N, C-alpha and C positions, 0 to 999 in steps of 0.2 A: 691500595697497597702501593707504596712508594718504590722508587728505583733502588734505594739502599736495601730495602727488605728483599727485593729480588736478587741483588748481588749477594747478600748473606745466604739466601737459600741456594743459590748456584754454587757458592764456595763450599757450603756444608755438604751438598750432595756430591760434589766432586771429591771432597775429602773422604766421604763414605765410600765412594767408588774406588779410590786408591787403596783404602784399608781392605775392602772386600777382595780386590785383586791380589793383595798380599796374602790374605787368608786362603784364597783359592789355590794359589801356588803352593803354600805350605801344606794344605790338605792334600793336594795332588801328590806331592813328593813324599808326604807322610802316609800315603796309601789309605787315606780316610775319604774314600770316594763318595760316601753319602753326604759329606759336607760340601763337596765341590759344587754340586748342582745348586744347593741352597745359596751358597755364597755368590755363585754366578748369577742367579736370578735376582738377588738383592742388588748386585752391581748393575745389571741391566735396568732394573727399576730406578735406581738412583740416577743413571744416565738419562733416562727418559724424563725424570723430574727436573733435572738440570736443563734439558732441552725445552721443557714447557716454561720454566721460569725465564729462560733466555728469550723466548718468544714474547712473553709478557713484558720483559724489560725493553725489548726493541719497540714494542707497541707504545709503551709509555714514553720512550725517548722520541719516537716519531711524532706523537701528539704534542709533546713539549716544544719541539722545534717549529711546529706549524703555527 
């Protein structure tokens, strides 16, 4: 897996995180509390995925420079 694929995965997961944050806020103010937890869990999962791909990218970058 190349560095470009890692960047695409990071950007997609951050985009998903921003969308889930917006939907969470809309659900909270719309008093749809059953959706708040689901959207929050998806946002946390996408943040974790972005963190994993960031670590993978750093590892690839470090090996490329060595």
